[in-house]
C-alpha positions in Angstrom: 130.9 48.0 168.5 131.9 44.5 167.0 135.2 44.5 165.2 137.2 42.0 163.5 141.0 41.6 164.3 143.1 40.2 161.2 147.0 39.4 161.9 149.9 40.9 160.2 151.2 38.7 157.2 153.9 36.2 158.4 155.8 33.5 156.0 154.1 30.0 156.6 156.1 26.9 156.7 156.7 24.9 153.5 154.7 21.9 154.8 151.6 24.3 156.3 151.2 26.4 153.4 147.9 25.2 152.1 146.4 24.7 155.1 147.4 28.8 156.0 146.0 29.7 152.9 142.5 28.0 153.4 142.3 29.7 157.0 142.8 33.1 155.7 140.3 32.5 152.9 137.7 31.5 155.0 138.7 34.5 157.5 138.4 36.5 154.6 135.2 35.0 153.4 133.7 35.5 157.3 135.0 39.2 157.1 133.0 40.2 154.0 129.8 38.7 155.1 129.9 40.5 158.5 130.3 43.7 156.4 127.5 43.1 153.9 125.1 42.0 156.7 126.3 44.9 159.0 127.6 43.2 161.9 130.7 45.3 161.4 131.5 48.9 162.6 135.4 48.7 162.1 138.1 46.5 161.0 141.1 46.5 162.7 144.6 44.7 161.3 147.9 44.4 162.8 151.0 45.3 160.2 154.4 46.0 161.0 153.9 49.4 161.5 151.6 49.1 164.2 147.6 48.7 164.5 145.5 49.9 161.4 141.7 50.7 161.9 139.5 51.0 159.0 136.2 52.1 159.7 132.9 51.4 157.5 131.3 54.5 157.2 127.5 54.7 157.7 127.5 51.4 159.3 124.3 50.8 161.7 123.8 47.1 162.6 120.6 48.5 165.2 119.2 50.3 162.0 120.0 47.7 159.5 118.2 45.1 161.9 115.1 47.5 162.2 114.8 47.9 158.4 115.1 44.2 158.0 112.3 43.5 160.7 109.9 45.7 159.1 106.6 44.5 157.2 107.1 46.8 154.3 109.6 47.2 151.7 112.5 49.8 152.1 114.5 50.8 149.7 117.8 53.2 148.8 117.5 54.8 144.9 119.8 57.0 142.9 118.0 59.6 140.7 117.8 57.0 137.8 115.9 54.7 139.9 118.9 52.2 140.3 118.2 50.4 143.7 121.6 50.7 145.9 119.7 48.7 148.8 116.7 46.5 149.4 115.4 44.9 152.4 114.7 41.1 152.2 110.2 42.0 152.8 110.9 44.1 149.1 112.4 41.0 147.8 109.6 38.6 148.9 107.0 41.5 147.3 108.4 41.0 143.7 109.2 37.1 144.0 112.7 37.6 143.1 116.0 37.1 145.0 117.8 40.1 146.9 120.9 39.7 145.0 119.3 40.0 141.4 117.1 43.0 143.1 120.2 45.1 144.2 121.9 47.2 141.7 118.8 46.6 139.1 116.1 49.3 138.4 113.2 49.9 140.0 111.2 50.6 136.7 111.5 46.7 136.2 108.8 46.0 138.6 106.4 49.1 137.4 103.9 49.7 134.4 104.8 52.1 131.7 101.9 54.3 132.9 103.0 53.7 136.7 106.5 55.0 135.6 105.2 58.2 134.3 103.4 58.9 137.2 106.6 58.1 139.6 109.1 60.0 137.2 108.4 63.7 138.6 108.4 62.5 142.2 111.9 61.1 141.7 112.6 64.1 140.1 111.5 66.9 142.6 110.8 64.7 145.5 109.2 66.8 148.2 111.0 67.6 151.6 107.9 65.6 153.5 107.5 63.0 151.1 105.1 62.2 148.3 102.8 59.0 148.1 101.5 57.1 144.9 99.6 54.1 144.2 100.7 51.5 142.0 100.8 48.2 140.4 103.8 46.1 141.6 104.8 43.9 139.1 106.4 40.6 140.1 109.2 38.3 138.7 106.2 35.7 138.4 103.9 37.7 136.4 101.8 38.4 139.2 100.5 41.9 140.2 100.3 43.4 143.7 98.8 46.6 144.7 101.2 49.1 146.7 101.8 52.4 147.7 105.2 53.8 147.4 106.3 56.5 149.7 109.2 58.5 148.2 111.7 60.9 150.3 114.8 62.4 149.5 117.8 61.6 151.7 120.1 63.4 153.3 123.3 63.8 150.8 126.4 64.3 153.6 128.8 65.8 151.6 128.0 63.6 148.4 127.5 65.1 145.2 124.9 62.0 144.1 120.9 62.6 145.2 119.8 59.6 146.6 115.9 58.5 147.4 114.3 56.4 150.0 111.7 54.3 149.8 109.1 52.3 151.3 106.7 50.1 149.5 103.7 49.0 151.4 101.6 46.0 150.2 97.7 47.2 150.1 96.5 43.9 149.2 94.8 43.3 152.5 93.7 47.3 152.2 92.0 46.8 148.6 90.1 43.8 150.0 88.8 45.4 152.7 87.7 48.5 150.7 86.1 46.0 148.2 84.2 44.1 151.3 82.8 47.6 152.1 81.7 48.7 149.1 79.6 45.6 149.0 78.6 46.1 152.1 77.8 49.8 151.7 75.5 48.5 148.3 73.8 45.8 150.5 73.3 48.6 152.7 71.5 50.7 150.3 69.5 48.1 148.7 68.2 47.2 151.9 67.5 51.0 152.7 65.6 51.3 148.9 63.3 48.2 149.8 62.3 49.8 152.9 61.2 53.2 151.4 59.4 51.1 148.9 57.3 49.1 151.5 57.0 52.4 153.5 55.6 54.2 150.3 53.2 51.6 149.9 51.8 51.5 153.5 51.7 55.3 153.1 49.6 55.3 150.0 47.5 52.2 150.6 46.9 53.0 154.0 47.7 56.4 156.1 46.7 58.4 152.1 43.1 56.0 152.4 42.3 57.1 155.9 42.9 60.8 155.5 40.9 60.6 152.3 37.9 59.2 154.5 38.5 62.0 157.1 38.4 64.3 154.5 35.4 63.3 153.3 33.8 63.0 156.6 34.7 67.0 157.5 33.5 67.9 154.3 30.0 66.6 155.3 30.4 67.9 158.9 30.7 71.8 157.1 27.8 71.1 155.0 25.6 69.9 157.9 26.5 72.5 160.2 23.6 75.3 160.6 24.7 78.6 159.2 24.1 80.2 162.3 26.9 78.1 164.0 29.4 80.3 162.0 32.3 79.8 164.7 31.9 76.1 164.3 31.4 76.1 160.7 34.8 78.1 160.0 36.6 75.5 162.1 35.2 72.8 160.4 36.1 74.6 157.0 39.7 75.1 158.4 39.6 71.5 159.5 38.9 70.4 156.2 41.7 72.1 154.4 44.3 71.3 157.1 43.6 67.6 156.3 43.7 68.4 152.7 47.2 69.6 153.0 48.0 66.8 154.8 47.2 64.5 152.5 48.9 66.6 149.7 52.2 66.3 152.2 52.0 62.7 152.9 51.9 61.8 148.9 54.5 63.8 148.4 56.6 61.7 151.1 55.4 58.8 149.8 56.6 59.7 146.4 59.8 60.9 147.3 60.4 57.6 149.3 59.8 55.6 145.8 59.3 57.8 142.6 56.9 56.1 140.3 57.9 58.1 137.4 61.4 57.1 137.6 60.3 53.3 137.4 58.3 53.9 134.5 59.5 56.9 132.6 63.1 56.9 133.1 66.0 58.9 134.7 66.0 62.2 132.8 61.7 62.4 133.9 62.7 61.4 137.1 64.7 64.1 137.6 63.0 66.9 136.0 60.1 65.8 138.3 61.7 65.9 141.2 63.6 69.2 140.3 60.2 70.8 139.3 58.6 70.0 142.8 61.6 71.7 144.7 61.5 74.4 142.5 57.7 74.8 142.9 57.9 74.2 146.7 61.0 76.6 147.4 60.6 79.3 144.7 64.6 78.6 143.7 65.0 78.3 139.9 66.0 74.9 138.6 67.7 74.7 134.9 68.1 71.4 133.4 70.3 70.2 131.0 70.0 66.2 130.0 70.7 63.8 127.6 68.3 61.2 126.9 70.1 57.5 127.2 68.8 54.9 125.6 68.8 52.3 126.2 68.2 53.3 130.0 71.0 53.0 132.4 71.1 50.0 135.0 68.6 50.4 137.8 70.8 50.8 140.4 72.7 53.6 138.7 69.6 55.6 137.9 68.4 55.5 141.5 71.6 56.2 142.2 71.8 59.4 140.3 68.2 60.4 141.4 69.0 59.9 145.1 72.3 62.1 144.6 70.1 65.2 143.6 67.3 64.9 146.1 70.0 65.0 148.9 72.1 67.9 146.8 68.5 69.6 146.4 67.6 69.2 150.2 71.1 70.8 150.7 70.3 73.8 149.0 67.0 74.3 150.7 68.6 73.7 153.9 72.0 75.9 153.8 72.6 77.5 150.3 70.5 80.0 150.3 70.6 79.9 146.6 68.5 81.5 143.9 69.4 79.2 141.2 70.3 75.5 140.7 72.0 74.0 137.2 71.7 70.2 136.6 73.2 68.4 133.8 73.2 64.9 132.7 76.2 63.8 130.0 77.6 60.6 128.9 80.7 60.4 126.9 83.2 57.3 126.3 80.5 55.1 128.6 81.1 57.3 131.4 77.4 59.2 133.0 78.2 62.2 134.5 75.8 64.7 136.5 76.4 68.1 137.7 74.6 70.1 140.2 75.3 73.5 140.5 74.3 76.1 142.8 74.7 80.1 143.1 74.5 79.7 147.0 76.8 80.8 149.6 79.2 77.9 149.4 81.3 76.4 152.1 84.6 75.0 153.1 84.6 71.2 151.9 87.4 70.3 154.6 85.2 71.8 157.3 81.5 70.8 156.6 78.7 72.2 158.5 78.5 71.1 162.2 76.3 68.0 162.4 73.4 69.6 165.0 72.0 66.6 167.3 69.0 64.7 165.6 69.3 66.7 162.2 70.9 64.3 160.2 74.1 65.9 158.7 75.3 62.9 156.5 74.4 64.1 153.4 77.5 64.4 151.8 78.6 61.2 153.2 75.7 59.7 151.7 76.0 61.0 148.8 79.6 59.6 148.2 78.8 56.3 149.4 75.9 56.0 146.7 78.2 56.6 144.1 80.8 54.2 145.2 78.3 51.2 145.6 78.0 51.7 141.8 81.4 51.7 140.9 81.4 55.7 140.3 83.2 58.7 142.1 82.0 62.0 143.5 83.5 64.9 143.7 82.6 68.1 145.7 83.9 71.5 145.1 82.7 75.0 146.8 84.3 77.9 148.1 82.4 80.7 150.4 80.6 82.8 148.5 81.0 81.2 145.7 78.6 78.4 145.5 79.0 74.8 145.2 79.2 72.3 142.8 78.8 68.3 142.7 79.9 66.0 140.1 79.5 62.2 140.3 80.8 60.2 137.5 79.3 56.6 137.0 81.0 54.1 134.5 78.8 51.8 132.5 79.4 47.9 131.4 77.8 48.3 128.5 77.5 51.1 125.5 74.4 53.3 125.3 73.2 55.3 122.4 73.0 59.2 123.3 70.2 61.4 121.8 70.2 65.5 122.9 66.9 65.9 124.9 67.3 69.4 124.8 67.0 72.4 128.0 64.5 71.7 130.7 63.5 74.7 132.6 62.0 74.2 136.0 
């Protein structure tokens, strides 16, 4: 424990009075500096009545050194957001001298919207703390994305409520998020190009060859004599199997790159894939769509189409549903697609375990697709209460909307 000893006051000689006052003033200034910096735990003075020891409540040099060495802003505030303490890191964040930060209101560094978000947390901070994302306004007018962690402090007998706050610079995290978003968008683009290439090869090569085999199998059926009943029956089965194979290849090719989406737009594409799903599985699909004129950006249309495809696949594999409802609306230049089923549901915090070799990344893929076009993805589900998927994508330019009507598949 570091201490400062002060000598009792003695009357200096007249010739040395000025020099003595200067020495005492320097000692007082050094003492105040040491107290402010947390270097002092106690002050001992020598008076006529003996030594007097004055301890500094709450002083902790090691703790202060730790706080000052943090790469995050550390604050102590009153309930009305007055800053009782701030470290140098926070002062650098807001580009303001520390002496001008301490004693001022924290609200000066927040927008009106962020103040409103912070207000209830300051009134009732949770025991385990709360976190919010804000834009911190610096004194030079610049802004910095930050995360604020709010936590109540022990009162230690004081009636005044104090709040501890840690401010984290999120600039690098936001930059990494943006890089990831660009990378995800690029991956989706490459994936779609590969899908288009495979769809073309399936249609122009594999389907053509299968059609040739189908024709030859029919010729074989026609040429087999009637007396070869067993051989003729096998040839007929072979012909039927080849026909079904051609239909399946065409379905896969269509799903890889739907021509109806390219030529007729999103609503027609959604209706087409819903009808194919309903015919194949027997699950009823009801659609309520709003026709958007002019058409949405190509990436947005393809994203919504792929998300519906994935959602319907999940219904087929896991939901055990009898009905699916799909809606497409637009309000305030935000397009929203909702897919709801009446299936068994699941716990979103514990999604189905991925089985080896059987995918299992559907929800993650839908979320990443939505993010790649600047949208938001949300899923709500409960066991035995169905699942609801909601996608919201903002548009850069407005579109007029006309009711298309209810489509039943």
